[in-house]
Structures are given as C-alpha cells and as structure tokens.
C-alpha positions in Angstrom: 73.3 86.8 93.0 75.9 88.4 90.8 78.4 86.5 88.7 81.9 87.9 88.6 83.8 87.6 85.3 87.5 88.2 85.3 89.0 89.1 81.9 92.6 89.0 80.8 92.7 92.8 80.1 90.5 95.8 80.1 89.6 95.7 76.4 88.4 92.1 76.7 86.4 93.0 79.8 84.7 95.8 77.8 83.7 93.4 75.0 82.4 90.8 77.5 80.5 93.5 79.5 78.8 94.8 76.3 77.6 91.2 75.4 76.5 90.6 79.0 74.7 93.9 79.4 77.0 95.2 82.1 77.0 98.9 81.2 77.4 100.4 84.7 80.8 101.7 85.5 82.7 101.2 88.8 86.3 101.8 89.7 88.1 98.8 88.0 84.9 97.0 86.9 81.7 97.2 84.9 78.4 95.9 86.2 74.8 95.2 85.3 72.5 92.4 84.1 73.5 90.2 87.0 77.2 90.4 86.1 80.2 92.2 87.3 83.1 92.2 84.8 86.6 93.1 85.9 90.1 92.5 84.5 93.6 91.7 85.3 96.5 93.8 84.0 99.3 91.4 83.3 100.4 89.4 86.3 98.6 90.5 89.5 100.9 88.4 91.8 104.3 86.8 91.8 106.2 84.4 93.9 108.0 86.0 96.8 111.7 86.5 96.5 113.7 83.8 98.4 114.9 86.4 101.0 111.2 87.3 101.7 110.5 83.7 102.6 113.6 83.2 104.7 116.3 85.9 105.4 119.0 83.2 105.3 118.2 82.9 101.6 119.2 86.5 100.8 122.7 85.3 99.6 122.9 82.1 97.7 125.1 79.5 99.5 125.3 75.8 98.9 124.4 75.0 102.5 121.1 76.8 102.2 120.0 74.6 99.3 117.5 73.3 98.5 115.2 76.2 99.1 112.0 74.3 99.7 109.5 76.0 102.0 106.3 74.2 102.8 104.4 76.9 101.0 105.9 79.6 98.8 104.0 82.8 99.3 102.6 85.1 96.7 103.1 88.8 96.7 101.1 91.5 94.9 103.0 93.5 92.4 103.2 97.2 93.0 102.0 98.2 89.5 98.9 96.0 89.8 98.1 96.2 93.5 95.1 98.5 93.0 93.4 96.2 90.5 94.2 93.2 92.7 92.3 94.9 95.5 89.3 95.5 93.2 89.2 91.8 92.2 89.6 90.7 95.9 86.7 92.9 97.0 84.5 91.7 94.2 85.1 88.0 95.0 84.2 88.4 98.7 
C-alpha cells in the first residue's frame, strides 16, 4: 500500500519526498519508499460562478435572492487543471 502525501507547493513536496525516500519522478509527483508525494499549486478548485449554478442568476436581481442552492458545485481552475488531474488519479 502506498501513502499519498499532498503538499502545499512543489518545493515543500520535494523536501518531504527527500525525507520520505521518494526519489522516483513521475509527471506531477515523486514516489518511492511506500510514498507518493504530490503538490497543489495555489487553489486547485473554486466555487462555481452563480450563473454556472443557475442561468437565472447571471444578472443580479432582487427577486432571485437569496441564491441558496442545495449544493454549490466546485470547478477546477484552468491554470491548475492538470495538477488537479494528477492528484485525482493518485487518490483513486
């Protein structure tokens, strides 16, 4: 069994990997010694914009308030989508 460690940023992941003996390199992660170390790059996801939840919320009108969906979805950010995919695959 491999333990996945998610660090805040690549430099912290490299330090953790060195201590854990994870010297093998993969695309977006380091591995070895029973560990896989990967990293986030800032925020990986954000709350969806109101109009992405309900098209009626595209323009703000008093009658559409309050905007309280049962569940507010998360969306992956374009600049971090690739690393989000790496982390998702490692956690499966």
